[in-house]
Structure formats: structure tokens, C-alpha cells
C-alpha positions in Angstrom: 91.3 117.6 70.8 91.9 115.3 73.7 95.4 115.8 75.2 95.6 112.5 77.2 93.5 109.4 76.7 93.6 106.6 79.3 92.4 103.5 77.5 90.8 100.2 78.8 90.9 101.2 82.5 88.7 100.3 85.4 86.9 103.5 86.3 86.2 104.2 90.0 84.6 107.6 89.8 84.4 108.7 93.4 80.7 108.1 93.8 81.1 104.8 95.6 79.5 103.0 92.7 81.1 99.8 91.4 84.0 100.2 89.0 83.3 99.9 85.3 85.5 99.4 82.2 86.1 102.4 80.0 88.3 105.3 79.0 89.1 108.6 80.6 90.0 111.6 78.4 91.7 114.8 79.5 91.7 118.1 77.6 93.5 121.1 79.1 92.9 121.1 82.8 89.5 119.4 82.6 88.1 115.9 82.2 86.8 115.7 78.6 85.1 112.3 78.7 84.5 109.3 81.0 83.4 106.0 79.4 83.8 105.6 75.7 86.3 108.0 74.2 86.8 109.1 70.6 89.9 108.0 68.8 92.9 110.3 68.7 94.9 112.0 71.5 98.3 113.6 71.9 99.1 110.9 74.5 97.5 107.5 74.9 98.0 105.5 78.2 97.3 101.8 78.2 95.2 101.3 81.4 94.8 97.5 81.0 94.7 96.0 84.5 94.8 99.4 86.2 92.2 101.5 88.0 91.5 105.2 87.3 90.1 107.3 90.1 89.9 111.0 91.1 93.2 112.2 92.5 93.2 111.4 96.2 92.5 114.3 98.6 94.2 114.1 101.9 91.8 116.0 104.2 94.2 116.4 107.1 97.9 117.3 106.4 100.7 119.6 107.7 102.7 120.5 104.6 102.5 124.3 105.3 106.3 124.6 105.6 107.6 121.5 103.8 105.9 122.6 100.5 107.6 126.0 101.0 111.0 124.2 101.2 110.3 121.7 98.4 107.2 122.2 96.4 107.3 118.9 94.5 105.2 117.0 97.0 106.9 113.8 95.9 105.9 111.6 98.9 102.3 112.6 98.4 102.3 112.0 94.6 103.7 108.5 94.9 100.7 107.5 97.1 98.2 109.0 94.6 97.5 112.3 96.5 96.9 115.2 94.2 95.4 117.6 96.8 96.2 118.3 100.5 94.2 120.3 103.1 96.8 122.0 105.3 96.8 124.5 108.2 95.4 122.0 110.6 95.6 121.6 114.4 96.1 125.4 114.9 99.4 125.3 113.0 99.6 127.4 109.8 102.3 129.5 108.0 100.1 132.6 108.4 99.5 135.0 109.9 103.0 136.0 111.1 103.7 138.4 113.9 106.7 139.8 115.7 107.8 136.4 117.1 108.0 134.9 113.6 106.2 131.9 112.2 104.3 129.5 114.4 105.8 126.1 113.8 103.9 124.3 116.5 104.7 120.7 116.8 106.7 120.7 113.6 109.6 122.8 114.8 112.9 121.4 113.7 116.4 122.6 113.3 116.0 122.3 109.5 112.9 124.4 109.5 114.4 127.1 111.7 117.5 127.3 109.4 115.7 127.1 106.0 112.5 129.1 106.2 112.8 132.8 105.2 109.7 134.7 106.0 108.6 137.2 103.4 104.9 137.5 104.2 102.7 138.4 107.1 99.4 136.9 106.0 97.8 134.3 103.7 98.1 136.2 100.4 101.8 136.7 100.8 102.3 133.0 101.7 100.2 131.8 98.8 102.2 134.0 96.5 105.4 132.5 97.7 104.1 129.0 97.1 102.9 129.9 93.6 106.2 131.6 92.7 108.2 128.4 93.3 105.5 126.1 91.8 103.7 123.2 93.4 103.5 119.5 92.3 100.2 119.1 94.2 97.1 121.3 94.9 96.8 122.6 98.5 94.1 124.4 100.5 94.7 126.0 103.9 93.1 126.7 107.2 94.2 129.6 109.4 95.8 128.2 112.6 94.6 129.5 115.9 98.1 129.0 117.3 99.5 131.3 114.6 96.8 133.9 115.2 97.3 133.9 119.0 101.1 134.0 118.8 101.0 136.9 116.3 99.0 139.0 118.8 99.8 137.5 122.3 103.0 135.5 121.9 103.0 132.5 124.1 101.0 134.2 126.8 98.9 132.0 129.1 96.5 134.8 129.8 93.0 135.4 128.6 93.1 138.0 125.8 92.0 141.5 126.6 89.3 143.2 124.6 91.9 144.9 122.4 93.8 141.6 121.8 90.6 139.8 121.0 89.6 142.4 118.5 93.1 142.2 116.9 92.8 138.4 116.6 89.4 138.6 115.1 90.7 141.1 112.6 93.6 138.8 111.7 91.2 135.9 111.2 88.9 138.0 109.0 91.9 139.1 106.9 93.0 135.5 106.3 89.5 134.6 105.2 89.4 137.5 102.8 92.7 136.2 101.3 91.5 132.7 100.7 91.7 130.6 103.9 89.1 127.8 104.4 88.4 128.7 108.0 89.9 128.4 111.5 91.7 125.4 112.9 92.6 124.8 116.5 95.1 122.6 118.4 93.7 122.7 121.9 96.2 120.3 123.4 99.2 122.4 122.1 100.7 125.6 123.4 99.3 128.3 123.0 95.9 126.8 122.0 95.7 124.9 125.3 95.6 128.3 127.1 92.4 129.4 125.2 89.0 129.2 126.8 85.9 128.1 124.8 84.7 131.7 124.6 87.9 132.8 122.8 87.5 130.1 120.2 83.8 130.9 119.6 84.6 134.5 119.0 87.4 133.7 116.5 85.4 131.0 114.7 82.5 133.5 114.4 84.9 135.9 112.5 84.9 133.3 109.7 81.2 132.9 109.5 80.5 135.8 107.1 82.9 134.2 104.6 81.5 130.6 104.8 84.3 129.4 107.1 84.7 126.0 108.6 85.9 125.2 112.1 88.4 122.3 112.1 89.6 121.2 115.5 92.2 119.1 117.1 90.1 118.8 120.2 91.0 119.4 123.9 90.9 115.7 124.7 90.9 112.3 123.0 91.2 110.1 126.1 88.9 109.8 129.1 87.2 113.1 128.4 86.8 112.7 124.6 83.0 113.1 124.7 83.3 116.3 126.6 85.7 117.6 124.0 83.3 116.7 121.3 80.6 118.6 123.1 82.8 121.7 123.4 83.5 121.5 119.6 79.8 121.3 118.8 79.1 124.2 121.1 81.7 126.3 119.4 80.2 125.6 116.0 76.6 126.2 117.2 77.5 129.5 118.9 79.8 130.7 116.1 77.4 129.8 113.4 79.9 127.7 111.4 80.3 124.0 110.3 82.5 121.8 112.5 85.0 119.2 111.4 86.6 117.1 114.2 90.2 116.2 113.3 91.6 112.7 113.8 88.8 111.7 116.1 90.2 108.2 116.9 89.8 107.6 120.7 92.8 106.7 122.9 93.1 104.8 126.2 91.1 104.6 128.3 88.4 105.6 125.7 89.5 102.9 123.3 86.4 101.2 121.9 84.2 104.3 121.9 84.1 104.8 118.1 80.4 103.8 117.9 79.5 106.4 120.5 81.4 109.1 118.6 79.6 108.3 115.3 76.3 108.3 117.1 77.0 111.8 118.4 77.7 113.0 114.8 74.4 111.6 113.7 72.6 113.3 116.6 74.2 116.6 115.8 72.9 116.3 112.2 69.4 115.5 113.6 69.7 118.7 115.7 70.3 120.7 112.5 74.0 121.1 112.9 76.8 120.5 110.4 79.4 118.3 112.1 81.8 115.9 110.4 85.1 114.2 111.4 88.0 112.2 110.0 90.0 109.4 111.5 93.7 108.8 111.0 94.4 105.3 109.9 97.7 104.3 111.6 97.5 102.9 115.1 100.8 104.7 115.7 100.9 108.5 115.6 103.5 111.2 115.9 104.0 114.7 117.3 106.4 116.9 119.2 108.1 115.3 122.2 107.5 118.4 124.2 103.8 117.5 124.3 104.7 114.5 126.6 105.4 117.0 129.4 102.7 118.7 131.6 101.6 121.9 129.8 103.0 124.2 132.6 106.5 122.9 131.7 106.2 124.5 128.3 105.3 128.0 129.4 107.8 130.6 128.1 109.0 128.5 125.1 111.8 126.1 124.5 114.5 127.9 126.5 112.3 128.0 129.6 111.4 124.4 129.2 115.0 123.3 128.8 115.9 125.2 132.0 113.2 123.4 133.9 114.3 120.1 132.6 117.8 120.8 134.0 116.4 120.9 137.5 116.0 117.5 139.2 113.1 118.7 141.4 111.2 119.9 138.3 111.7 116.6 136.5 110.4 114.8 139.7 107.3 117.0 139.7 106.7 116.4 136.0 107.0 112.6 136.4 104.8 112.6 139.5 102.0 114.4 137.6 102.4 112.1 134.6 102.1 109.0 136.8 99.1 110.4 138.5 97.1 111.8 135.6 98.7 110.7 132.3 97.2 112.3 129.3 94.5 114.0 131.4 97.1 116.6 132.1 96.7 117.9 128.6 99.2 117.7 125.8 99.7 114.5 123.8 97.3 111.6 124.2 100.4 109.4 124.2 101.4 110.5 127.7 99.2 107.7 128.8 101.8 105.2 127.5 104.3 106.7 129.9 101.8 106.5 132.7 101.2 102.8 131.9 104.9 102.1 131.6 104.6 101.0 127.9 107.9 102.4 126.8 108.1 99.8 124.0 105.3 101.7 122.3 107.2 105.0 122.2 109.9 105.6 119.6 112.3 108.5 119.0 111.3 110.4 115.9 112.7 113.3 113.8 115.7 115.0 115.4 119.2 116.3 114.7 121.7 115.5 117.5 120.3 112.0 118.2 119.3 111.1 114.6 121.2 107.8 114.9 118.6 106.7 117.4 115.5 107.5 115.4 113.1 104.6 115.3 114.3 103.0 118.5 112.0 102.6 121.4 112.5 104.5 124.7 112.7 101.1 126.4 115.8 100.5 124.3 117.1 104.1 124.6 116.8 104.0 128.3 118.9 100.9 128.5 121.5 102.3 126.1 121.8 105.5 128.3 121.5 103.6 131.5 118.6 105.7 132.7 114.9 105.5 133.3 113.1 106.1 129.9 111.5 109.4 131.2 115.0 110.7 132.2 116.2 109.8 128.7 113.3 111.8 127.2 114.2 114.8 129.3 117.8 114.6 128.3 117.0 114.3 124.6 114.7 117.3 124.8 117.6 119.3 126.3 120.1 118.1 123.7 117.7 118.9 120.8 116.6 122.2 122.2 113.0 121.0 122.2 113.0 120.4 118.4 112.4 116.6 118.4 109.4 114.4 117.6 108.4 110.9 118.7 106.1 108.1 117.6 103.5 106.4 119.9 101.1 103.6 119.5 97.9 104.4 121.3 95.1 103.6 118.9 93.1 100.4 118.0 92.5 99.3 114.4 88.9 98.3 115.5 88.1 101.9 116.3 89.8 103.1 113.1 87.8 100.7 111.0 84.5 101.5 112.7 85.0 105.3 112.3 86.1 104.9 108.6 82.8 103.3 107.9 80.8 106.2 109.4 78.7 108.2 106.9 79.9 111.5 108.4 83.5 110.5 108.9 86.4 110.6 106.4 90.0 109.5 106.6 93.2 111.7 106.7 96.9 110.9 107.1 98.0 113.7 109.5 101.3 113.6 107.5 103.2 116.1 105.4 104.8 116.1 101.9 108.4 115.2 101.9 110.9 113.7 99.4 113.7 111.1 99.4 116.1 113.6 97.9 116.6 117.4 98.0 116.4 119.7 101.0 113.9 117.5 102.9 115.7 114.2 102.5 116.9 114.2 106.1 113.4 114.7 107.6 112.6 111.3 109.2 108.9 111.9 110.1 106.2 109.3 110.6 105.9 106.7 107.8 102.4 108.1 107.0 104.2 110.9 105.1 105.4 108.4 102.5 102.9 105.5 103.0 99.6 107.3 103.6 96.9 106.3 101.0 98.9 103.3 99.8 98.9 102.0 103.4 95.2 102.7 103.7 94.3 100.7 100.6 96.6 97.8 101.6 95.3 97.5 105.1 91.6 98.5 104.9 90.7 97.1 101.5 93.0 94.2 100.9 94.0 92.9 104.3 91.2 93.8 106.8 88.5 94.0 104.2 86.8 96.9 106.0 85.2 98.2 102.8 85.4 97.8 99.1 87.9 99.9 97.1 85.0 101.9 95.6 83.8 103.0 99.0 87.3 103.9 100.2 88.0 105.9 97.1 84.8 107.9 97.8 86.2 108.6 101.3 89.4 110.1 99.9 87.9 112.0 97.0 84.2 113.0 97.0 83.9 113.3 100.8 86.8 115.7 101.4 86.0 117.7 98.2 82.4 118.3 99.4 83.4 118.9 103.0 86.1 121.4 102.2 84.2 123.0 99.3 86.8 122.2 96.7 84.9 123.0 93.6 85.0 120.6 90.6 87.4 118.2 92.4 87.0 114.7 93.9 85.1 113.2 90.9 85.7 111.5 87.6 83.1 113.2 85.5 83.0 115.3 82.4 83.9 118.9 83.1 85.6 118.3 86.4 89.1 119.4 87.0 91.5 116.7 85.8 93.1 115.5 89.0 93.4 111.8 88.1 95.3 108.8 89.5 95.9 105.6 87.7 97.1 102.7 89.8 97.4 99.0 90.3 94.6 98.3 92.8 96.2 94.9 93.9 99.7 96.1 93.8 99.7 99.6 95.4 101.5 99.4 98.7 103.5 101.4 101.2 107.2 100.7 102.0 107.7 103.2 104.8 108.2 101.9 108.3 109.1 103.4 111.7 112.7 102.1 111.2 112.8 103.3 107.6 110.2 106.1 107.2 111.6 107.7 104.0 110.5 105.2 101.3 108.1 106.0 98.5 105.0 104.0 98.0 104.6 101.8 94.9 101.8 101.1 92.5 100.8 104.5 91.2 101.6 104.4 87.4 100.2 107.7 86.3 98.9 110.8 88.1 97.6 114.1 86.7 97.2 117.4 88.5 95.0 119.9 86.7 95.5 117.9 83.5 99.3 117.7 83.6 101.2 114.5 84.2 103.1 114.5 87.5 103.7 110.8 87.5 104.4 108.9 84.3 105.2 105.2 84.1 105.6 105.1 87.8 108.1 108.0 88.2 107.6 111.7 89.0 107.9 114.0 86.0 109.1 117.1 87.9 106.1 119.1 86.6 104.5 121.6 89.0 101.0 122.2 87.9 99.5 122.4 91.4 97.4 125.3 92.6 96.7 127.0 95.8 93.0 126.4 96.3 91.6 129.5 97.9 88.3 129.5 99.6 85.3 129.7 97.3 82.5 132.2 98.1 80.2 131.1 100.9 78.0 128.1 100.0 
């Protein structure tokens, strides 16, 4: 017996082939039929004028802690996302050492107050997620930042032999418990302290388990090609596949998308397994701490705040930023400060200064009667370092070129939130609420970068294959029933920098493992999502 039958819908199955008219049937947690369906079902959905596709898979997200606070994943569901890949950029909820969880760039007063740690490794974290229930599926990398902090704290030193062995053991344990592989954030503390040899040794610890190395590289600006080469070297020496995270180039490397894609093709010709994804907003977001020279962050937030209180330290920081910009390390968006483009930097998620969220630092500087850099330093002090920002440092031409690459996918770099509940006050980047709806609106309908069928393949089959998510990413008989039914001409984002907490519109139905999580355009409250543990080595 078919449980749900979606009638008279345009089927876009994830293969990239042209859409076709037909029906989609769901029985239990599997797709029972695609095409012509027999009569009779417990629930029939009229799909006239709508498109059915595999549930969208966001290949690069950061919901590790937000799903723990609110497992519904509402902002993701309203954009058609049924599966996220988390634990990226070296930031994961596991392992946990004496200093507690590694929050990385997502530290906020809310997270510090709400999170109650009851685990020390992946299995305990997964159990906590499953106990509360998930509205979406989620797979996880082990973050290098979490591993390093668990063993070495925020040390700038090279690990000793004993420390390295302990980190390798931690990585192996996370793999045994279901992690996908190792991720790094090599512009963030403490990842920025690690030498290439350290990353090779830790990535190699995932190789016996079929691990993947996903990396927020060491540079995305002038030295982006050198950072790509380092990443490829790590994969070659460790014996693991490599996935380059949000590879979009930033000034002065703007315009180099073609060269990046060529390097992926050459790596494949060399017998290496290297892929990438591009984010799709020209504006990004991260911790405001990352706008400072890396040395200013040594010792944690308290030490950073103390340095910021000293005028001579501020002067040194600003001098280095003016001289080197993002080549100092840290955020690529430091270049916007170097170029004096304060109108391209906005205040993001914070507590004390929440009323200023969404305003540019050109405006904030005028309001405070200070140079914009001084305003940034003051706000970091006031927020205790727990504050984010937005910055526009990418070009749509590069994003579009990368998205068309055979070895390159697309990912939001966002996290699952909700307009109501415990996360309602989190004013993160609009990608958290807009995401895939923004992608379809801009790339398919407005800029006409690729047809809908090709884009659907990029957010279904591509991430499922790359991350080895078995039986997902396709509308075919026998596959797991993650399905999204949407208005292809009407799906759109509503979130903006000024108003980032607005759900997308146009998704009429969504199913996760066969259960309806959106019905008639509204979330159902169901939590049929699963933690997707690593499959055995391919």
C-alpha cells in the first residue's frame, strides 16, 4: 500500500535530465514508484503546476549546535533542505575536552548559556540529537579545531609526539562512531596554528575508515592557488579524498574561478579525488574576531579583549591590516578594511548591540563618532568577542562559473534556525533562511546560469555521491523518501541583511524518510530526521 501519492507533478529526479510529468509514490521510508502510479493511497497530494525533486542536500552547513538547541530545522525545511552536512571548517560539537565544546566562529552568548554538554565524542552527541528528535537528516565531519582544543587547548605550539598520538586517537574514535572524515578551518584559531604535517597525520587517521578531508583552506585571496596546492598535498599524502570548502576567490584573486576549476580537472587527471563547492551569496559572514591579526586572538577572548583595551595594541593591529589585509590570515574580508570599504561590512549577530545589527560599519562609525576600526574594537570588547559580521567580498561571475564546474557543488555555509522558539533571537546571515530558495531565484530564474534540472542535480545527486549518503539524492524506486514538492517559478527567499529571520516561500510539501515535515506550505512539527553515520569505506 502506498502511503503518500503525489499526482500530476513535474518530476526532476536529480540526474540532470529534463523534467517529466508523472506521479511519485512513497511507502514507509522509501520511494515506491516514480512515473505512473497505481490508484489508491492513504494520502494523495495534487501536484498540478508543482515540481517534485529529491530533498535538497546542503553540502556545507554549521548546524552542529543549533540543532541541539532546536531540532526542528525549520529554516532549512522552508527552503527545501532535508539533509545537511555539518561539522565543517574545523568546527564540530565533538570531541569535547577539558576546555569544553569548541564553538569556533559560532560562539554567542546564547550558545554559551544554553548548551549543556553531556558527551565527549561523536556517539554521545549523536545520541543527544536522536533523543530530542530531528526535523532534518544530518551528517557530520570531525572538526580539527575541536580535536586540537581537546588535546592542546588554544596553544600556538606544534604538537609533541604524545599530543599528536592523542589527536590521532581522537580522530580515529570519531570515525569509528560515524563521522564522515576530518574538516579544517585553517584561517581560524587554533587551526591557523597547525602546520601541513599535522593535518596530513590527522587526515591519515581517517583513511582506514574511508574518511574525507574537507577544508576551509589557509587562503582565499592572493595566495588561493597555494592554499589549493596545500590541500591537494594533504589528500595525496594522507591517502584520502579532498573536498575544498566554499572555494569562491576573494580580492585580489577575484576572477580566478576558471583557474580553480582547471586545477580540479588536473588533479583528477593525476589520479586524485578532489572536489569543491562554492557558496552562492556574494556576502558572507563569520566571527568579527577574525578581522583581527591572528596574534591578537592568542589566549582566547579575555586576552583579546585586554589587548583591544590598549591603544598601542590597536594601533599595531590597524597598521598590520593596512599593510597586509587578509594576507595576515583570518577572514578574507579583512581586505575590505584595508581598502576602506566600510560600506561593505555590516554588524551581525550579537547581544549588547543587537539594535545595530544590519547596519554598515560606515554608519556605525558615524553614530559612535569614531573611525570604523575603532568601532569594531569597541564592539568586540562590549560583546566579549561573541559577535559576527557580514562582508561582501565575492563576485557573482566567479560564483556562477564555479557552480557550472563538473567537480564543484554549491553549499550555503549557513545553519538551521527558526523564527520562533529558543533560536528566534539569532540574527545570522540571510543564507540561513534563504539558502536554496535564493539559489533557485538568482541562478535559475534571474541570471539563468543553468536550467533548474542541472541545479537540482548540484544540490541532490552531487552531495549525496560526494559525501557517500547511501540511497539519497535521487527520485528513484527504492531510494529513501526525502522529497520536496515546490513551485519552481514561485519559490523565493525573503531574508535580507536588514531582516535575516524570514522563512522562504514556495515549498508546498516536503518529506523526510517518508514522513511529511511540510504540508500545504507549513511545517508539521514531525521529527523523522536521522543522524547519517558514515557508511563503510567505499
